[in-house]
N, C-alpha and C positions, 0 to 999 in steps of 0.2 A: 716852166716845167721842163726839165731835161727833157731830150730823145736818145735812148739807148737804143741801139743795133746790136741784134746779136749773131753771130755766125756759130753754130753747132750743128752736130748730127741730127738727122730726124727726131724732133721734139716727140711724136707718137711712139719710140722705140723706147724711151728712157724710163727707167723707174723712179717716181717723183720721190718714192721715199728714202731715195739713195744718192741718186743723181745732185751734182754740187751745183750746175749750172742753174738747174731749175729751184736749187734754193736761193742761189745770188737774183735769179729773177724774181721769185716772190716777194723779196724784200724791197727789192730796188724799184719795184712797180707800186711801191706807196708812195713815191716821190717822184716817176719817171713815168714818162711813157716808152712802151717797149715794144720794138719792130724786130719781128723774125723775119732773118735776109734768109733768102731761099741760096743756098750758096751756089748750084748751078747755073744762076741766072746772073751772076757778079759777071759786069764787062764791061770793056773802056771801048769808047767812041771820043776819038778828039781830043784824049788824054782827060776825059771826064768819067768817071766810074758810076755805072748804073748797075742797079739790082730791084729783083721783085721782093715787096716786103709785105708784111701780115702783120696787123695791131694784135699783138698777144696778151693775153691775160692769163694767169694761174691759178689753182685753188688746191687747195691743201686736203685734197681727198684722192683716192686711189683711181676711183672710174671719173673719167670725164674733168680730167686734172688742169684742161688747157682749152682755150678756146682763141681759133684765130678769124680775122675780119675776111673779106675778099681780099687779094691780091692787087697791089699795082706798082707800078714801074716809078722809080725815084733818082734822082743824083742824090748819092748816098754821101755827098757833102752835106747836104741837109741835115745830116742828124749829128748831135752833141759829139758822142762817143758812140766808139762799136768795140765790144766785146769779142774776140777773136778766139772761140772755145772749140774748135772743131777737133777731136782726139786724132790722134797720130792712127796710121802711117803716116810720116812726113814724105809722102811720096811727089813725083814730078807735077800730079796736080795743086796737091798741098800746096809746094813749092810756088806754083804760078801764082795762087789766090794773092798768097804773100805780095807778089810782085804787082798784083792788082792795088792791094791795100796801100802798096808804097804810094801810088797817086795821092790817095785820101790822106795819108800821113802829112805829106808834103803841101799839102792844099789847107790845112789847117783841123784837121778833125783828130781827138786824142783816140787812139787804139789801145785797147788793154789786151794782150801784150803787143809790143812795138812788130811787126812783120818783119822790119828789119832783124830785131835782137833774135825772134825766133827764126832766122834763117842763120844766123852769125853763131850763135850757141848751140851746139846740140846738148840735148840734156843729159844724157850720159857723160861725154868727156867734160861739158860742165861740171857734175859734179865729182869727178875725178880731178879737175882742175883746181877747186876749190877746197877741197878738204885739207886738214891741217896734220892729217895721220896718213899718210901714203898707202893705199893698197898696190902691190906689184900688179902691174896693168900692162898689156899689150894691146896696140890696136894695129891690124894688120888684116890682108887678105892671103897671105903666103903661107900654102900647107907648111913647109919645113919649119918656117919661122913661128908658126902656132906650134907645133910640136916640139921644138926645141924650148919654149916656152911652159907648157907643160911639164915637160922633164922634169926642168928645174923646179916645178911649183907643186909637183903631185896631182893635185885635186884643185880644180878652178871650176867656174863656170864661164859658159861663151855668150854673149849676147849679141842682138842684134842693135844697130845703133838710131833705127826709127820707127821702131814699134814701143808699146805701152804695156802695163797691167801683167808684165812677167811672160808676154806672150814670146816662145819660141826660144826661151830661156833655158840652156841645156847646162848640166852640172857635168863634170867629164873627168875621169883620172888616167894617167897614163897607162895604167894597167888596162885599161878596155881594148876586147879585141877588137873594137870596129870604130878606133882613132882615127882612121883617116877618112872613115865614109862618115863620122860626123862632122869631120872639118870640113870637108868637100861639100857637105848639104848646107852646112850653115855660111860658107861662104859662097857658096853658088859655083863650086870649081875657081876659084877667085875673082867672081867678078863681084865680090859684094864685102867691103871692110865690116869688120866685126871688133867688136871687145873681147879680151879675155884676161877674168881677174882671178885672181887666186879665191878660192872659196872662203867664207868668212864663218866660222864655228859657232861665231856670238850671235848669227841669226836665230838662232835657237831661244833665245832672249829676248828677241824681237827687232822688226824693222820697222823704225819709228819715223813719219811722216810730221813735218812742222810747217806751217804754213806762215806764208810774208805776204803781208796785203799793203801797199803802198811804203814800204821801209818799217814796217813793224811786224815783229817777231811775236806770233801767238802763243801763249805760253801753256795752253793744253796743248797735246799732242796725241795724235793716234798712233797706238803700239800696235801691230798687225804680228799675230805669230803665225809661223806655217803648220797646215793640218801633217795628220801622219802619213809618212810616206812622201813626202814632198818638201825641198827646200825651198819652195816659194811662199811667200809668205801674204802674198798679194789675196784681197778680198775675193777677185775673181777667179782664183785656184783653191776655194776652200777656206784661205786663212780666218784667224778668228782675229778679236781686237778688244783691246782695252784702254781707254783714256786715260791719261797721265799728266802731271805737272812735267814741264819741260826739266831736263838735266840742266840744273845752275852752270856746272861745267862747260857746256855747250853754249852756252846764254851769248860772252861778249863775242867769240867768233861767226856765229850766225847772225848778230847784230850787224858785224863788219859785211856780211855777204849781205844782210838788206842794204845797207848803202849801194854797195854794188850793184846789186838789181836793179834799185831806183833809177841809179846816175845813166844806167842802159835800158831805159825805159821798159823795164819788166816789173810791173807794178801786181803780179800776184803771182806766187809761186809756191811750189811745194817740195820740202828738202826730204829727202830720204837717207837714215842714218841707221847703220849697222854699228852697235857699239858707238866707238868715236871715227867711225867713217863715214864720209859723206858719200854714199854710192851714186846720187842722181839728185838734179834740180830740176823737178817738172815743171816747165813754163810754156806747155802748149796747151793742158786744159786741168791745170791741178784739181786734186779731189780731196774727200775728206770731210767735208762740211758737215754733213748731214751727220756724220757718225760721232764728230767732236761736239756738235749741240749737245749732246744728251747729257755732256759734262759743262758745258759752257753755253747756258741758254742765251740766245741771242747774237751767236756769230756770225749767222747771214748778213743779219740787222747790223752788225760794226763793218761789216766789209763792203755793203750796199754802201754804209755812212762815208767810208774812206773813198770809194768810187766816186762820189758825187764830189766830195771834197778835192780829189782830183782834177774835175771837170770844172771845179769853181777856181782853183788855181791855174789852171792851163788857161783859162779864156780871161781870168784878171789879167794876166801877164803876159796877153796878147797887145 
């Protein structure tokens, strides 16, 4: 029986009816031991990575939906696989955790997703690089360069590069009377690099999340729609959703992306599309499993089987 460690945000704070990490764990525990790794306890001594873990069991109920054993300190190289599912912000501490996980990956522990790849690929830049329908995009911290881009494109969105769930994303017009103030707030007076993109009216027809596991594109997709008086379709901002079949016109390109991701040790990702444009590729903690399962029964079980298959292949090849 394999041992899967999981690094996630505090489990007591999640919603078990919506959380994707919970769905994965609940499916995996049928065939694997699940060890809850306490993130703040991860440390290195003489190039060995240690942390306190607690055996985790989850239950499909709203109250008392998990139990944890007493904690114990272990060398994390004893685990067969680690699911790195900590939510952004991808801040200094987050990056330092990936540095420590590098030691484990180099010692032969499978990590989903690779800590090196999470550092190498920014989620918003990755989406912009891999879309085959280019959105007019600027990445900068310079107020005047940003102003010039907004003047040319009229209606834009400004995004921080290290957050999730639509947090701090702002829609901005060149006619805005507080244009410079909003640019300065977003860039922290040029201390933070941001992304600015032409606003896509197609968002009214939905922002689509496509899940990719172990190089496989799942064909049931989550289409999110913005609430009234907001342009963001994120469920955390009041968006509503429908489950649909993937657009067949997008499938070939998404399959090519799936190969690229797997070759870069990104085994679980969530691709976001507005119309024909890829806006982001979530590789830190992709969500949407439980929503899609309303139409694709057993999705979390399919994903967990792919993770187990990955471990089988990984250790067979060593």
